[in-house]
Structures are given as C-alpha cells and as structure tokens.
C-alpha positions, 0 to 999 in steps of 0.5 A, spaced: 640 197 261 644 191 263 646 190 270 652 186 272 651 182 278 657 177 278 661 181 284 655 178 288 658 171 290 665 174 292 662 180 296 658 175 300 664 170 301 668 177 303 662 179 308 662 172 311 669 172 312 669 179 316 663 177 320 666 171 322 672 175 325 667 181 328 662 176 330 667 171 334 670 178 338 663 180 339 661 174 343 666 175 348 666 182 349 665 185 356 658 188 356 656 185 349 657 178 349 654 177 356 650 170 357 644 174 359 644 179 353 639 175 347 643 172 342 639 176 337 642 183 340 649 180 339 648 178 332 645 185 330 651 188 333 656 184 330 652 185 323 652 192 324 659 192 325 661 188 319 657 193 315 661 199 318 668 195 317 667 191 311 667 197 306 674 199 309 677 192 309 674 189 303 680 189 299 684 186 304 680 179 302 683 175 296 677 170 295 678 165 291 671 161 290 674 156 286 677 153 292 673 151 298 679 149 302 682 156 302 675 159 304 675 154 310 682 156 312 681 163 311 674 162 315 678 159 321 683 164 321 678 170 322 675 166 327 681 165 331 683 172 330 676 174 333 677 170 339 684 172 341 681 180 340 675 178 344 678 174 350 684 179 351 678 184 352 675 179 357 681 177 361 682 185 362 676 185 365 677 179 369 682 184 373 676 186 377 674 179 379 681 178 382 681 184 386 674 183 388 676 176 390 682 178 394 678 183 398 672 179 400 677 174 403 681 179 407 674 182 409 671 175 411 666 175 406 669 170 401 663 165 403 658 170 400 657 169 393 652 171 388 651 169 380 656 173 376 652 176 370 658 177 366 660 169 367 654 166 369 657 163 375 658 164 382 663 169 384 665 173 390 659 179 391 665 184 392 668 182 385 661 182 382 660 189 384 667 191 382 665 188 375 659 191 374 661 198 376 667 197 371 663 195 365 658 201 367 664 206 367 667 203 360 661 205 357 660 211 361 667 214 359 666 211 351 672 206 353 668 201 349 670 205 342 677 203 343 675 196 342 672 197 336 678 201 334 682 195 336 678 191 331 679 196 326 686 196 326 687 188 327 686 188 319 693 191 320 696 186 325 693 180 323 692 181 315 686 176 312 689 170 309 696 171 312 699 165 317 698 168 324 704 169 328 703 164 333 709 166 337 705 173 338 699 170 339 702 166 345 705 172 348 699 177 347 695 171 351 701 170 356 701 178 357 694 179 358 693 174 363 699 176 367 697 183 367 690 182 369 693 178 375 698 183 377 693 189 376 688 185 380 693 184 386 695 191 386 688 194 386 687 190 392 693 191 395 691 196 401 686 190 403 692 185 403 695 190 408 689 192 412 688 184 413 695 183 415 695 188 420 688 187 423 689 179 424 696 180 427 692 185 432 687 180 433 692 175 434 696 179 439 689 181 443 687 174 443 694 172 447 693 178 452 685 177 453 684 169 452 677 170 455 675 175 450 671 172 444 676 175 439 672 172 432 665 175 434 668 182 435 673 181 430 669 179 424 664 185 424 670 190 425 673 187 419 667 188 415 666 195 417 673 197 417 674 194 410 668 197 407 670 204 409 677 203 406 673 201 400 669 207 400 675 211 401 679 208 395 674 206 390 674 212 385 682 211 385 681 203 384 676 204 378 681 210 375 687 205 375 683 200 372 680 204 366 687 207 365 689 199 365 684 197 360 685 203 355 693 201 355 691 194 353 686 197 348 691 202 345 696 196 345 692 192 340 690 199 336 697 202 335 694 207 330 688 209 334 692 210 340 697 215 336 
C-alpha cells in the first residue's frame, strides 16, 4: 500500500496562516488575552480554535510554496486581520473603564487606584470593578461565542490573500473608539448629573454657612450617595453594556447575527 503525503507541506503552511490570524486575535481578546493568563493556555486556546476553524476555511487559502515572499505577505495580512478583530473586542470592553473613571471622579474616588488585571497597569478602582464584572457577565451569558462567530465570518469579510480594504479598517477602528467612549459616558451619565447637582449644592451651602467645613462633610456624603446610586442602577448599566458588546460582535459577524 502506498500513502501519498505530498499534501502535508501545503497543509502545514495553511495551518500556520490560519494560526497567525486566530493567534493574533486570541492574544488581544478580553478574558483570553489578559497578561495574567499563562502564555501556554493562550497558545492552547489559539491552537484549538485553529484546529476547529481550519477545516471550514482551508479552501480559502491558496498557498504557493514556490514563493516565500507571497507566503510572508499572506502571513502579515493574517496577523493584521487578527489584530483588528481582537483590538475591536478589547476597545469595546474599554467602555467600562471609561465609565468607571468618570464615576470615580464624580464620587471623589479618582485618586483611589488598583492594578487593572486586564491591562496590567493602574486604574480607577470602580473602573476595575466594572471591567471584571463585565468580563464575568460576558462568559456567564455566553456572549464570548459571538467573538468566535466573528472570527469565523472574518474569512468572508477579509478573505485570505486579498488586499485588505484600508478604508474599511480605518472606519471600523474609528467607530469602535468613538462608540466605546460614547457608551462609557452614557453609562456614567447619572453620576455626572449627580456630581453636578451635589457640588452645586455644596457651593451654595458653603456660601450660606462659611464657618462649616463643607469638604469634610461633602466627601463622605458624595461617596455614600454615589454607591447607593451605583447599587440601584448597576444591573441596568451592565445590561446596556452587554447589548452594546453584542451589537458590535453582530456587526463583525453579520451571518451569525442573522
């Protein structure tokens, strides 16, 4: 019996190209690509997703082993596509950091910082809390499957070997940043109103009672009232964020969204 293994080099090259796209995306994904997750686990997730998705899109790759330059160009193209997809999901999660920073400033807790486990740097404590809660809800509601659907449908939007539409990528990046900032401000809107009214009231009180130490009275009241408001609207905030995140992923995976 004779076994033909001539297809193995092409299959190996195709696997590496698919892994470049999927691996670049996984390294940036919320929850999977955090700095505190071991690299071996992230690589294992990327390899597993590659093994699952490669049979579906193997025919989309037209590999020419006789040209190293074309392989390198395709590799760079796949990495860029993965970075674009992963960064979009990462920026979408950043809306919670924006909201948390604004809320902390309004409550007088802007100076209270802890290490943000999703970014590996200092961040407002309320922003870190909202980010971790958002990640937990993404996995609890199976919203992370939309990210895999977006990765699967990316072969329809960004076909391997074709020139990437730079205008579309720039528009996607711009829209992702603007939407994340807008949603972050919308989530923190009740606290902006509260901060404006509360500080205006403190200013009037300071004018009416100059002998009163307004700062020492106002800061504890601001923190207490702010946490009561946060407890009252937290579920609505997170539901709005989940709808926003799901909308962004549906836009990246139109087939999965239909």
